[in-house]
LOLO-10252 format. One record per residue (C-alpha): residue number from 1; residue in one letter; x, y, z. Coordinates in nm, 3 decimals, decimal comma. Layout:
N
{rec NUM; "A"; {X; Y; Z}}
...
END
This chain:
450
{rec 1; "M"; {-0,277; -1,975; -5,401}}
{rec 2; "R"; {-0,313; -1,619; -5,272}}
{rec 3; "G"; {-0,569; -1,719; -5,009}}
{rec 4; "R"; {-0,328; -1,931; -4,807}}
{rec 5; "P"; {-0,108; -1,647; -4,672}}
{rec 6; "G"; {-0,415; -1,465; -4,537}}
{rec 7; "A"; {-0,542; -1,771; -4,355}}
{rec 8; "A"; {-0,192; -1,843; -4,232}}
{rec 9; "R"; {-0,171; -1,495; -4,088}}
{rec 10; "L"; {-0,506; -1,552; -3,916}}
{rec 11; "L"; {-0,382; -1,880; -3,773}}
{rec 12; "A"; {-0,060; -1,714; -3,655}}
{rec 13; "G"; {-0,256; -1,433; -3,494}}
{rec 14; "A"; {-0,474; -1,685; -3,315}}
{rec 15; "L"; {-0,168; -1,867; -3,190}}
{rec 16; "V"; {-0,016; -1,542; -3,065}}
{rec 17; "A"; {-0,339; -1,458; -2,885}}
{rec 18; "V"; {-0,340; -1,795; -2,710}}
{rec 19; "L"; {0,024; -1,755; -2,611}}
{rec 20; "L"; {-0,044; -1,408; -2,474}}
{rec 21; "V"; {-0,333; -1,538; -2,265}}
{rec 22; "L"; {-0,122; -1,825; -2,135}}
{rec 23; "G"; {0,170; -1,597; -2,064}}
{rec 24; "G"; {-0,049; -1,349; -1,879}}
{rec 25; "A"; {-0,206; -1,613; -1,658}}
{rec 26; "G"; {-0,080; -1,639; -1,304}}
{rec 27; "P"; {-0,180; -1,598; -0,945}}
{rec 28; "A"; {-0,429; -1,319; -0,887}}
{rec 29; "S"; {-0,223; -1,138; -0,625}}
{rec 30; "A"; {0,032; -1,302; -0,401}}
{rec 31; "E"; {0,063; -1,191; -0,043}}
{rec 32; "Q"; {0,382; -1,009; 0,042}}
{rec 33; "A"; {0,623; -1,156; 0,292}}
{rec 34; "R"; {0,549; -1,003; 0,632}}
{rec 35; "P"; {0,826; -0,836; 0,833}}
{rec 36; "T"; {0,977; -1,033; 1,119}}
{rec 37; "V"; {1,213; -0,974; 1,409}}
{rec 38; "D"; {1,576; -1,076; 1,397}}
{rec 39; "P"; {1,701; -1,162; 1,748}}
{rec 40; "T"; {2,050; -1,231; 1,608}}
{rec 41; "A"; {2,092; -0,876; 1,482}}
{rec 42; "P"; {2,236; -0,603; 1,706}}
{rec 43; "T"; {1,980; -0,441; 1,936}}
{rec 44; "P"; {1,874; -0,102; 1,797}}
{rec 45; "T"; {2,012; 0,188; 1,999}}
{rec 46; "A"; {1,878; 0,485; 1,803}}
{rec 47; "P"; {1,581; 0,575; 1,582}}
{rec 48; "Y"; {1,593; 0,481; 1,216}}
{rec 49; "P"; {1,815; 0,724; 1,025}}
{rec 50; "G"; {1,590; 0,898; 0,775}}
{rec 51; "G"; {1,274; 0,761; 0,936}}
{rec 52; "P"; {1,125; 0,413; 0,981}}
{rec 53; "P"; {0,998; 0,188; 0,702}}
{rec 54; "Q"; {0,634; 0,224; 0,602}}
{rec 55; "G"; {0,395; -0,058; 0,678}}
{rec 56; "S"; {0,117; -0,199; 0,463}}
{rec 57; "G"; {-0,143; -0,471; 0,446}}
{rec 58; "P"; {-0,074; -0,830; 0,338}}
{rec 59; "Q"; {-0,091; -0,742; -0,031}}
{rec 60; "G"; {0,073; -0,402; -0,007}}
{rec 61; "Q"; {-0,254; -0,214; 0,043}}
{rec 62; "T"; {-0,292; 0,082; 0,279}}
{rec 63; "V"; {-0,496; -0,025; 0,582}}
{rec 64; "G"; {-0,765; 0,226; 0,674}}
{rec 65; "G"; {-0,787; 0,410; 0,342}}
{rec 66; "E"; {-0,561; 0,550; 0,073}}
{rec 67; "E"; {-0,535; 0,894; 0,234}}
{rec 68; "L"; {-0,333; 0,730; 0,510}}
{rec 69; "D"; {-0,069; 0,632; 0,257}}
{rec 70; "T"; {0,151; 0,927; 0,349}}
{rec 71; "R"; {0,474; 0,999; 0,533}}
{rec 72; "G"; {0,349; 1,352; 0,606}}
{rec 73; "T"; {0,044; 1,503; 0,777}}
{rec 74; "V"; {-0,314; 1,458; 0,662}}
{rec 75; "V"; {-0,614; 1,638; 0,817}}
{rec 76; "A"; {-0,989; 1,602; 0,768}}
{rec 77; "G"; {-1,144; 1,872; 0,552}}
{rec 78; "G"; {-1,322; 2,147; 0,742}}
{rec 79; "A"; {-1,136; 2,071; 1,066}}
{rec 80; "P"; {-0,981; 2,354; 1,269}}
{rec 81; "P"; {-0,606; 2,420; 1,241}}
{rec 82; "L"; {-0,384; 2,172; 1,418}}
{rec 83; "P"; {-0,237; 2,279; 1,752}}
{rec 84; "D"; {0,117; 2,408; 1,781}}
{rec 85; "G"; {0,400; 2,206; 1,928}}
{rec 86; "L"; {0,339; 1,873; 1,754}}
{rec 87; "T"; {0,699; 1,759; 1,715}}
{rec 88; "A"; {0,641; 1,382; 1,721}}
{rec 89; "A"; {0,755; 1,200; 1,408}}
{rec 90; "G"; {0,427; 1,008; 1,396}}
{rec 91; "W"; {0,086; 1,051; 1,556}}
{rec 92; "L"; {-0,283; 0,985; 1,499}}
{rec 93; "V"; {-0,615; 1,101; 1,645}}
{rec 94; "A"; {-0,935; 0,908; 1,580}}
{rec 95; "D"; {-1,292; 0,876; 1,701}}
{rec 96; "A"; {-1,300; 0,559; 1,911}}
{rec 97; "G"; {-1,671; 0,507; 1,848}}
{rec 98; "S"; {-1,690; 0,531; 1,470}}
{rec 99; "G"; {-1,323; 0,461; 1,400}}
{rec 100; "T"; {-1,298; 0,777; 1,189}}
{rec 101; "V"; {-0,939; 0,901; 1,165}}
{rec 102; "L"; {-0,948; 1,279; 1,201}}
{rec 103; "A"; {-0,580; 1,353; 1,138}}
{rec 104; "A"; {-0,246; 1,176; 1,132}}
{rec 105; "R"; {0,123; 1,215; 1,062}}
{rec 106; "D"; {0,309; 0,917; 0,914}}
{rec 107; "P"; {0,028; 0,689; 1,035}}
{rec 108; "H"; {0,181; 0,366; 0,903}}
{rec 109; "G"; {0,544; 0,438; 0,990}}
{rec 110; "R"; {0,682; 0,125; 1,159}}
{rec 111; "Y"; {0,844; 0,281; 1,466}}
{rec 112; "H"; {1,006; 0,115; 1,766}}
{rec 113; "P"; {0,712; 0,102; 2,010}}
{rec 114; "A"; {0,892; 0,064; 2,345}}
{rec 115; "S"; {0,648; -0,013; 2,630}}
{rec 116; "T"; {0,340; 0,094; 2,436}}
{rec 117; "L"; {0,367; -0,260; 2,294}}
{rec 118; "K"; {0,245; -0,377; 2,636}}
{rec 119; "T"; {-0,104; -0,271; 2,523}}
{rec 120; "L"; {-0,088; -0,560; 2,274}}
{rec 121; "T"; {0,040; -0,792; 2,549}}
{rec 122; "L"; {-0,263; -0,698; 2,760}}
{rec 123; "L"; {-0,506; -0,733; 2,469}}
{rec 124; "T"; {-0,366; -1,076; 2,383}}
{rec 125; "L"; {-0,328; -1,234; 2,728}}
{rec 126; "A"; {-0,631; -1,095; 2,913}}
{rec 127; "P"; {-0,871; -1,339; 2,740}}
{rec 128; "L"; {-0,628; -1,632; 2,781}}
{rec 129; "L"; {-0,528; -1,620; 3,147}}
{rec 130; "D"; {-0,737; -1,676; 3,458}}
{rec 131; "P"; {-0,715; -1,353; 3,659}}
{rec 132; "G"; {-0,717; -1,553; 3,982}}
{rec 133; "A"; {-0,429; -1,781; 3,884}}
{rec 134; "V"; {-0,110; -1,730; 4,084}}
{rec 135; "V"; {0,232; -1,697; 3,918}}
{rec 136; "E"; {0,549; -1,748; 4,118}}
{rec 137; "G"; {0,836; -1,506; 4,067}}
{rec 138; "T"; {1,170; -1,634; 3,938}}
{rec 139; "V"; {1,531; -1,521; 3,932}}
{rec 140; "E"; {1,477; -1,440; 3,564}}
{rec 141; "D"; {1,206; -1,194; 3,664}}
{rec 142; "E"; {1,446; -1,031; 3,907}}
{rec 143; "A"; {1,714; -0,995; 3,641}}
{rec 144; "V"; {1,496; -0,862; 3,359}}
{rec 145; "E"; {1,627; -0,554; 3,181}}
{rec 146; "G"; {1,465; -0,212; 3,195}}
{rec 147; "S"; {1,173; -0,094; 3,407}}
{rec 148; "R"; {1,059; -0,335; 3,678}}
{rec 149; "V"; {0,778; -0,348; 3,928}}
{rec 150; "G"; {0,987; -0,550; 4,173}}
{rec 151; "L"; {0,892; -0,917; 4,144}}
{rec 152; "V"; {1,116; -1,144; 4,348}}
{rec 153; "S"; {1,192; -1,512; 4,327}}
{rec 154; "G"; {0,946; -1,710; 4,538}}
{rec 155; "G"; {0,688; -1,432; 4,545}}
{rec 156; "R"; {0,334; -1,529; 4,453}}
{rec 157; "Y"; {0,145; -1,288; 4,231}}
{rec 158; "P"; {-0,212; -1,318; 4,097}}
{rec 159; "V"; {-0,249; -1,269; 3,721}}
{rec 160; "A"; {-0,486; -0,976; 3,782}}
{rec 161; "L"; {-0,215; -0,798; 3,983}}
{rec 162; "L"; {0,045; -0,873; 3,715}}
{rec 163; "F"; {-0,176; -0,706; 3,453}}
{rec 164; "E"; {-0,194; -0,397; 3,675}}
{rec 165; "A"; {0,183; -0,404; 3,726}}
{rec 166; "L"; {0,224; -0,435; 3,348}}
{rec 167; "V"; {0,019; -0,122; 3,279}}
{rec 168; "L"; {0,061; 0,099; 3,586}}
{rec 169; "Q"; {0,438; 0,060; 3,638}}
{rec 170; "S"; {0,531; -0,075; 3,294}}
{rec 171; "G"; {0,692; -0,374; 3,461}}
{rec 172; "N"; {0,905; -0,576; 3,224}}
{rec 173; "D"; {0,928; -0,837; 3,498}}
{rec 174; "A"; {0,546; -0,852; 3,503}}
{rec 175; "A"; {0,547; -0,903; 3,125}}
{rec 176; "N"; {0,798; -1,184; 3,169}}
{rec 177; "A"; {0,586; -1,354; 3,437}}
{rec 178; "L"; {0,266; -1,322; 3,232}}
{rec 179; "A"; {0,439; -1,471; 2,928}}
{rec 180; "R"; {0,555; -1,764; 3,138}}
{rec 181; "A"; {0,198; -1,819; 3,259}}
{rec 182; "A"; {0,080; -1,819; 2,898}}
{rec 183; "G"; {0,317; -2,097; 2,794}}
{rec 184; "G"; {0,645; -1,916; 2,752}}
{rec 185; "T"; {0,786; -1,624; 2,558}}
{rec 186; "A"; {0,770; -1,793; 2,217}}
{rec 187; "A"; {0,405; -1,892; 2,261}}
{rec 188; "T"; {0,318; -1,544; 2,388}}
{rec 189; "L"; {0,486; -1,370; 2,094}}
{rec 190; "A"; {0,309; -1,601; 1,851}}
{rec 191; "A"; {-0,022; -1,515; 2,016}}
{rec 192; "M"; {0,057; -1,142; 2,013}}
{rec 193; "N"; {0,144; -1,145; 1,644}}
{rec 194; "A"; {-0,167; -1,350; 1,568}}
{rec 195; "T"; {-0,379; -1,095; 1,756}}
{rec 196; "A"; {-0,219; -0,809; 1,564}}
{rec 197; "A"; {-0,294; -0,981; 1,233}}
{rec 198; "E"; {-0,651; -1,062; 1,340}}
{rec 199; "I"; {-0,740; -0,700; 1,421}}
{rec 200; "G"; {-0,566; -0,557; 1,113}}
{rec 201; "A"; {-0,257; -0,419; 1,290}}
{rec 202; "F"; {-0,025; -0,521; 1,009}}
{rec 203; "D"; {0,247; -0,268; 1,094}}
{rec 204; "T"; {0,306; -0,440; 1,428}}
{rec 205; "V"; {0,568; -0,709; 1,485}}
{rec 206; "A"; {0,616; -0,824; 1,844}}
{rec 207; "G"; {0,963; -0,946; 1,937}}
{rec 208; "T"; {0,935; -0,914; 2,317}}
{rec 209; "P"; {0,630; -0,917; 2,545}}
{rec 210; "S"; {0,762; -0,607; 2,723}}
{rec 211; "G"; {0,849; -0,383; 2,428}}
{rec 212; "L"; {1,224; -0,396; 2,493}}
{rec 213; "D"; {1,395; -0,321; 2,164}}
{rec 214; "V"; {1,484; -0,601; 1,925}}
{rec 215; "A"; {1,570; -0,568; 1,558}}
{rec 216; "G"; {1,255; -0,576; 1,346}}
{rec 217; "Q"; {1,009; -0,512; 1,627}}
{rec 218; "S"; {0,765; -0,238; 1,533}}
{rec 219; "S"; {0,428; -0,074; 1,561}}
{rec 220; "S"; {0,274; 0,240; 1,414}}
{rec 221; "P"; {0,055; 0,531; 1,522}}
{rec 222; "Y"; {-0,231; 0,361; 1,338}}
{rec 223; "D"; {-0,179; 0,023; 1,506}}
{rec 224; "L"; {-0,140; 0,164; 1,857}}
{rec 225; "A"; {-0,472; 0,346; 1,818}}
{rec 226; "L"; {-0,627; 0,024; 1,683}}
{rec 227; "V"; {-0,509; -0,179; 1,984}}
{rec 228; "F"; {-0,606; 0,087; 2,239}}
{rec 229; "R"; {-0,953; 0,117; 2,089}}
{rec 230; "R"; {-0,995; -0,259; 2,141}}
{rec 231; "L"; {-0,884; -0,227; 2,504}}
{rec 232; "L"; {-1,144; 0,044; 2,567}}
{rec 233; "E"; {-1,418; -0,179; 2,426}}
{rec 234; "D"; {-1,350; -0,456; 2,681}}
{rec 235; "P"; {-1,472; -0,356; 3,030}}
{rec 236; "R"; {-1,208; -0,569; 3,199}}
{rec 237; "T"; {-0,906; -0,421; 3,019}}
{rec 238; "A"; {-1,060; -0,071; 3,024}}
{rec 239; "A"; {-1,076; -0,095; 3,404}}
{rec 240; "I"; {-0,708; -0,192; 3,422}}
{rec 241; "L"; {-0,613; 0,114; 3,214}}
{rec 242; "R"; {-0,796; 0,344; 3,459}}
{rec 243; "T"; {-0,665; 0,183; 3,779}}
{rec 244; "P"; {-0,479; 0,455; 3,974}}
{rec 245; "I"; {-0,295; 0,242; 4,233}}
{rec 246; "A"; {-0,230; -0,123; 4,320}}
{rec 247; "Q"; {-0,070; -0,305; 4,614}}
{rec 248; "M"; {0,222; -0,543; 4,568}}
{rec 249; "P"; {0,227; -0,821; 4,834}}
{rec 250; "P"; {0,515; -0,872; 5,074}}
{rec 251; "V"; {0,751; -1,168; 5,030}}
{rec 252; "E"; {0,884; -1,289; 5,360}}
{rec 253; "G"; {1,254; -1,228; 5,398}}
{rec 254; "R"; {1,278; -1,073; 5,053}}
{rec 255; "S"; {1,052; -0,776; 5,002}}
{rec 256; "P"; {0,800; -0,570; 5,202}}
{rec 257; "G"; {0,464; -0,493; 5,053}}
{rec 258; "Y"; {0,439; -0,163; 4,870}}
{rec 259; "Q"; {0,206; 0,045; 4,656}}
{rec 260; "I"; {0,247; 0,118; 4,286}}
{rec 261; "Q"; {0,093; 0,413; 4,101}}
{rec 262; "N"; {-0,028; 0,458; 3,745}}
{rec 263; "E"; {0,241; 0,635; 3,540}}
{rec 264; "N"; {-0,002; 0,774; 3,282}}
{rec 265; "P"; {0,051; 1,152; 3,315}}
{rec 266; "L"; {-0,300; 1,234; 3,191}}
{rec 267; "L"; {-0,500; 0,999; 3,414}}
{rec 268; "A"; {-0,537; 1,255; 3,693}}
{rec 269; "T"; {-0,480; 1,573; 3,492}}
{rec 270; "Y"; {-0,692; 1,543; 3,176}}
{rec 271; "P"; {-1,070; 1,547; 3,234}}
{rec 272; "G"; {-1,234; 1,230; 3,104}}
{rec 273; "N"; {-0,908; 1,043; 3,050}}
{rec 274; "L"; {-0,964; 0,672; 2,990}}
{rec 275; "G"; {-0,612; 0,551; 3,059}}
{rec 276; "G"; {-0,291; 0,535; 2,864}}
{rec 277; "K"; {0,047; 0,371; 2,824}}
{rec 278; "T"; {0,385; 0,538; 2,814}}
{rec 279; "G"; {0,703; 0,406; 2,657}}
{rec 280; "F"; {1,070; 0,493; 2,622}}
{rec 281; "T"; {1,385; 0,331; 2,486}}
{rec 282; "D"; {1,694; 0,475; 2,318}}
{rec 283; "A"; {1,568; 0,352; 1,981}}
{rec 284; "A"; {1,201; 0,443; 2,024}}
{rec 285; "R"; {1,249; 0,769; 2,214}}
{rec 286; "H"; {0,920; 0,865; 2,384}}
{rec 287; "T"; {0,593; 0,699; 2,283}}
{rec 288; "F"; {0,242; 0,729; 2,425}}
{rec 289; "V"; {-0,111; 0,609; 2,354}}
{rec 290; "T"; {-0,422; 0,728; 2,538}}
{rec 291; "G"; {-0,795; 0,797; 2,516}}
{rec 292; "A"; {-1,051; 1,034; 2,662}}
{rec 293; "E"; {-1,426; 1,086; 2,672}}
{rec 294; "R"; {-1,619; 1,415; 2,656}}
{rec 295; "D"; {-1,994; 1,460; 2,615}}
{rec 296; "G"; {-2,037; 1,096; 2,525}}
{rec 297; "R"; {-1,772; 1,106; 2,254}}
{rec 298; "R"; {-1,451; 0,904; 2,282}}
{rec 299; "L"; {-1,119; 0,973; 2,109}}
{rec 300; "V"; {-0,794; 0,778; 2,093}}
{rec 301; "V"; {-0,454; 0,938; 2,032}}
{rec 302; "S"; {-0,113; 0,783; 1,968}}
{rec 303; "V"; {0,223; 0,962; 1,964}}
{rec 304; "M"; {0,553; 0,806; 1,854}}
{rec 305; "G"; {0,914; 0,913; 1,812}}
{rec 306; "T"; {0,928; 1,233; 2,014}}
{rec 307; "E"; {1,138; 1,398; 2,286}}
{rec 308; "R"; {1,052; 1,547; 2,625}}
{rec 309; "T"; {1,101; 1,901; 2,502}}
{rec 310; "P"; {0,958; 2,134; 2,391}}
{rec 311; "L"; {0,645; 1,928; 2,465}}
{rec 312; "S"; {0,634; 1,579; 2,612}}
{rec 313; "A"; {0,449; 1,296; 2,439}}
{rec 314; "A"; {0,164; 1,326; 2,691}}
{rec 315; "D"; {0,135; 1,703; 2,643}}
{rec 316; "Q"; {0,120; 1,661; 2,265}}
{rec 317; "A"; {-0,147; 1,393; 2,311}}
{rec 318; "A"; {-0,349; 1,629; 2,532}}
{rec 319; "R"; {-0,340; 1,898; 2,263}}
{rec 320; "L"; {-0,449; 1,647; 2,000}}
{rec 321; "L"; {-0,739; 1,537; 2,223}}
{rec 322; "D"; {-0,851; 1,899; 2,265}}
{rec 323; "W"; {-0,827; 1,950; 1,890}}
{rec 324; "G"; {-1,016; 1,627; 1,817}}
{rec 325; "F"; {-1,305; 1,719; 2,046}}
{rec 326; "A"; {-1,328; 2,053; 1,860}}
{rec 327; "V"; {-1,379; 1,871; 1,529}}
{rec 328; "P"; {-1,753; 1,833; 1,457}}
{rec 329; "P"; {-1,859; 1,469; 1,504}}
{rec 330; "A"; {-2,009; 1,451; 1,155}}
{rec 331; "T"; {-1,681; 1,550; 0,987}}
{rec 332; "S"; {-1,563; 1,310; 0,720}}
{rec 333; "G"; {-1,225; 1,176; 0,817}}
{rec 334; "V"; {-0,912; 1,085; 0,628}}
{rec 335; "G"; {-0,943; 0,716; 0,699}}
{rec 336; "V"; {-1,085; 0,465; 0,942}}
{rec 337; "L"; {-0,967; 0,233; 1,217}}
{rec 338; "V"; {-1,070; -0,108; 1,085}}
{rec 339; "A"; {-1,273; -0,335; 1,310}}
{rec 340; "S"; {-1,069; -0,639; 1,206}}
{rec 341; "A"; {-0,849; -0,774; 0,930}}
{rec 342; "A"; {-1,167; -0,877; 0,747}}
{rec 343; "D"; {-1,231; -0,507; 0,682}}
{rec 344; "V"; {-0,907; -0,471; 0,485}}
{rec 345; "P"; {-1,012; -0,511; 0,120}}
{rec 346; "P"; {-0,791; -0,738; -0,092}}
{rec 347; "V"; {-0,603; -0,594; -0,385}}
{rec 348; "A"; {-0,791; -0,660; -0,709}}
{rec 349; "P"; {-0,587; -0,877; -0,949}}
{rec 350; "P"; {-0,465; -0,699; -1,261}}
{rec 351; "A"; {-0,688; -0,742; -1,564}}
{rec 352; "A"; {-0,563; -0,997; -1,814}}
{rec 353; "P"; {-0,419; -0,831; -2,125}}
{rec 354; "V"; {-0,649; -0,838; -2,426}}
{rec 355; "P"; {-0,433; -0,901; -2,733}}
{rec 356; "S"; {-0,521; -0,711; -3,046}}
{rec 357; "V"; {-0,490; -0,879; -3,384}}
{rec 358; "A"; {-0,424; -0,661; -3,682}}
{rec 359; "P"; {-0,691; -0,688; -3,951}}
{rec 360; "V"; {-0,600; -0,919; -4,233}}
{rec 361; "A"; {-0,598; -0,752; -4,573}}
{rec 362; "P"; {-0,813; -0,927; -4,833}}
{rec 363; "P"; {-0,621; -1,113; -5,102}}
{rec 364; "A"; {-0,549; -0,930; -5,421}}
{rec 365; "P"; {-0,759; -1,045; -5,715}}
{rec 366; "G"; {-0,587; -1,274; -5,956}}
{rec 367; "P"; {-0,637; -1,565; -6,184}}
{rec 368; "S"; {-0,662; -1,808; -5,893}}
{rec 369; "A"; {-0,858; -1,577; -5,660}}
{rec 370; "A"; {-1,159; -1,804; -5,657}}
{rec 371; "G"; {-0,949; -2,103; -5,561}}
{rec 372; "G"; {-0,772; -1,889; -5,300}}
{rec 373; "D"; {-1,104; -1,777; -5,151}}
{rec 374; "A"; {-1,215; -2,135; -5,126}}
{rec 375; "A"; {-0,888; -2,235; -4,961}}
{rec 376; "E"; {-0,908; -1,943; -4,718}}
{rec 377; "E"; {-1,266; -2,028; -4,633}}
{rec 378; "L"; {-1,145; -2,378; -4,555}}
{rec 379; "L"; {-0,848; -2,262; -4,344}}
{rec 380; "V"; {-1,041; -2,008; -4,136}}
{rec 381; "P"; {-1,242; -2,271; -3,947}}
{rec 382; "V"; {-0,924; -2,478; -3,921}}
{rec 383; "A"; {-0,749; -2,182; -3,758}}
{rec 384; "L"; {-1,035; -2,122; -3,520}}
{rec 385; "G"; {-1,053; -2,489; -3,437}}
{rec 386; "A"; {-0,681; -2,497; -3,366}}
{rec 387; "T"; {-0,721; -2,200; -3,138}}
{rec 388; "A"; {-1,001; -2,370; -2,946}}
{rec 389; "L"; {-0,790; -2,686; -2,920}}
{rec 390; "L"; {-0,496; -2,488; -2,779}}
{rec 391; "I"; {-0,723; -2,325; -2,521}}
{rec 392; "V"; {-0,849; -2,665; -2,411}}
{rec 393; "V"; {-0,492; -2,796; -2,389}}
{rec 394; "A"; {-0,389; -2,488; -2,190}}
{rec 395; "T"; {-0,675; -2,544; -1,950}}
{rec 396; "V"; {-0,556; -2,890; -1,860}}
{rec 397; "V"; {-0,185; -2,808; -1,847}}
{rec 398; "G"; {-0,057; -2,883; -1,500}}
{rec 399; "R"; {-0,336; -3,134; -1,437}}
{rec 400; "R"; {-0,155; -3,427; -1,589}}
{rec 401; "R"; {-0,288; -3,739; -1,432}}
{rec 402; "A"; {-0,154; -4,088; -1,430}}
{rec 403; "A"; {-0,293; -4,263; -1,739}}
{rec 404; "R"; {-0,318; -4,632; -1,803}}
{rec 405; "V"; {-0,403; -4,816; -2,122}}
{rec 406; "V"; {-0,669; -5,065; -2,026}}
{rec 407; "V"; {-0,709; -5,360; -2,253}}
{rec 408; "P"; {-1,064; -5,485; -2,259}}
{rec 409; "P"; {-1,118; -5,850; -2,173}}
{rec 410; "A"; {-1,107; -6,106; -2,451}}
{rec 411; "R"; {-1,435; -6,188; -2,618}}
{rec 412; "A"; {-1,530; -6,504; -2,800}}
{rec 413; "D"; {-1,626; -6,526; -3,167}}
{rec 414; "R"; {-1,924; -6,716; -3,286}}
{rec 415; "D"; {-1,734; -7,045; -3,270}}
{rec 416; "G"; {-1,633; -6,985; -2,909}}
{rec 417; "A"; {-1,268; -6,910; -2,988}}
{rec 418; "P"; {-1,129; -6,617; -2,800}}
{rec 419; "V"; {-1,075; -6,303; -3,002}}
{rec 420; "R"; {-0,826; -6,043; -2,876}}
{rec 421; "P"; {-0,888; -5,686; -2,977}}
{rec 422; "T"; {-0,612; -5,501; -3,150}}
{rec 423; "P"; {-0,419; -5,316; -2,877}}
{rec 424; "E"; {-0,438; -4,943; -2,888}}
{rec 425; "A"; {-0,122; -4,749; -2,950}}
{rec 426; "P"; {0,041; -4,632; -2,625}}
{rec 427; "P"; {0,015; -4,262; -2,545}}
{rec 428; "A"; {0,297; -4,053; -2,681}}
{rec 429; "P"; {0,552; -3,947; -2,418}}
{rec 430; "R"; {0,513; -3,590; -2,284}}
{rec 431; "G"; {0,862; -3,493; -2,378}}
{rec 432; "P"; {1,199; -3,629; -2,473}}
{rec 433; "G"; {1,267; -3,716; -2,109}}
{rec 434; "A"; {0,936; -3,894; -2,041}}
{rec 435; "P"; {1,010; -4,179; -1,799}}
{rec 436; "G"; {0,915; -4,539; -1,828}}
{rec 437; "P"; {0,901; -4,786; -2,116}}
{rec 438; "A"; {0,617; -4,781; -2,366}}
{rec 439; "P"; {0,336; -5,012; -2,254}}
{rec 440; "G"; {0,314; -5,337; -2,438}}
{rec 441; "P"; {0,011; -5,507; -2,586}}
{rec 442; "G"; {-0,067; -5,692; -2,268}}
{rec 443; "G"; {-0,142; -5,389; -2,054}}
{rec 444; "G"; {-0,039; -5,038; -1,962}}
{rec 445; "S"; {0,207; -4,895; -1,709}}
{rec 446; "P"; {0,124; -4,565; -1,535}}
{rec 447; "S"; {0,287; -4,259; -1,675}}
{rec 448; "T"; {0,456; -4,028; -1,419}}
{rec 449; "P"; {0,343; -3,666; -1,440}}
{rec 450; "R"; {0,622; -3,409; -1,430}}
END
């Protein structure tokens, strides 16, 4: 009959549609693997050739807004021209109150942070450690690499003083002692990375509590501004950032007491400065993060990957602060410093493909057209029913549960003789390799889902 090919085509189209839907199904949007440090790799000794990798959110999204997805410079509309002398590879200036990013260069570049990473150490450990607790110095503190504040074995140092030594003198030995007080280096790094993830600093990977270079360790202009903004919001950490001097205690027979000074170049030279943190390694070059307040308005600035000349990192930050205060407060920015990771919107899953089925041409008239129409009318609901059945089957795929054939108890006939019901046929195996023997009439054995 001529009607059968048309209905068959309809059935085939329905089957194709079901297969397309099944094939297109999958996880909405998997999270990308996050970068990690590699302590076994050689220690970096120079900046990334060609620039650092670009960071992103957990699903590849740009944290803070799509305009920040750039390796170049982006500036808020209507803002004055940027100042001269900005040679840093990456930088960012933002309003600390609203979080509005006013301008940035390579904001999500994952640079070596050097000692600016100590801002994350402070943000992470300040809520965890008792400021009055005393930490004893060790020979490991004495031998730590890089900048030191001068801890000696047997010396006794309050946590509050160690935080000041961490910020004012960028003491790697102070970072080591604080990490030991917090449960060890591994526990401290886990806490630092958890803090970074919690606040939305997804470009940051901590590999040392001091910022000493290790392969894979990173932060970005965006993340440094994010962390520093958090420090300014907490009165305790904000006070540490502004502390000008501190006194290290004497250790009998080992070290006399001495004074340490804050190494932030802008603390005493830039009006309204709220503190800052410097950094330098061969791989990071010069880095700096700072903040300032003027007429009730607060700005944060981060600078990464620059040299001392023609302008130092601090001098470039000062020019960016001046520029930022000249931008009208109501100016729409190019992005925002998120308040936490919860403010980073997830990536919407791709829409499922909608298969299109070509229209079926009506059958040509012929001697058996009436019979063909009747057959087609019969096959159309069959095709639709088959489609619905396939959808139901697809819905339960993967949910195979152990099944057991349960034989009902014997019942007696009218004469009292037991009557056994006819056993049901066992379920068909799920494939040629289905395990287990077929259940016999006396009961069922559980099938094993694959």
